C-alpha positions in Angstrom: 153.8 108.1 114.1 150.7 106.7 115.6 149.0 110.0 116.6 146.1 111.8 114.8 146.4 115.3 113.3 143.6 116.5 111.2 144.4 117.8 107.7 145.1 121.6 107.7 147.8 124.2 107.9 150.1 124.2 110.9 153.2 125.9 112.2 156.1 123.5 112.7 158.7 123.6 115.6 161.4 121.2 116.7 162.9 121.0 120.2 166.2 119.1 120.2 167.0 117.1 123.3 170.7 116.2 123.2 172.5 114.2 120.5 170.4 111.1 119.8 167.7 111.4 122.4 164.1 111.8 121.4 163.4 115.2 120.0 160.0 116.8 120.1 158.2 117.8 116.9 155.4 120.3 117.4 152.5 121.1 115.0 151.1 124.5 116.1 147.6 125.8 115.3 149.2 129.1 114.6 150.5 128.8 111.1 151.4 132.4 110.3 154.1 133.1 112.9 157.6 134.2 111.8 160.0 132.1 113.8 159.3 131.0 117.3 159.1 134.5 118.8 155.4 134.3 119.4 155.2 130.5 120.1 152.8 129.5 122.8 152.4 125.9 124.1 148.7 126.5 124.4 148.5 126.7 120.6 150.0 123.2 120.1 147.8 120.9 117.9 150.2 117.9 118.4 153.5 117.0 119.9 155.4 113.9 118.7 158.6 112.5 120.1 160.9 111.3 117.3 164.1 109.3 117.3 167.0 111.2 115.8 169.7 109.5 113.8 173.2 110.6 112.8 173.7 111.3 109.1 176.6 110.0 107.1 177.3 113.4 105.6 176.8 116.9 107.0 173.6 118.6 105.6 174.6 122.3 105.2 171.1 123.6 104.5 168.0 122.6 106.5 166.2 120.0 104.4 162.6 118.8 104.6 161.3 116.1 102.3 157.6 115.6 102.3 155.9 112.7 100.5 152.6 110.9 100.6 153.7 108.8 103.6 156.6 110.5 105.3 158.2 113.7 106.4 162.0 113.6 106.5 164.1 116.3 108.3 167.8 116.6 107.9 170.2 119.3 109.1 173.9 119.3 110.2 174.6 115.7 111.2 171.1 114.7 112.3 167.9 113.4 110.7 164.5 112.0 111.6 161.5 110.6 109.8 157.8 111.0 110.6 155.4 108.4 109.2 152.2 110.0 107.7 149.0 108.1 106.8 
């Protein structure tokens, strides 16, 4: 999505901001945490704002699709896509 993130292992967090407002996707330098209990903003490697869209069908289980050029997230009635180069 136009920002640089070096190849590596990262923790992944999402901050929802209302229904269809921009959500924040966070890649954390700490990749071995269980949940967000030990999350610290100082360990952020990258924050990206993403546009969230409504889905046609409800997605019961959290779904990530990762391919060579995108990451797609879907859950409940929302989804977003991150472009990857």
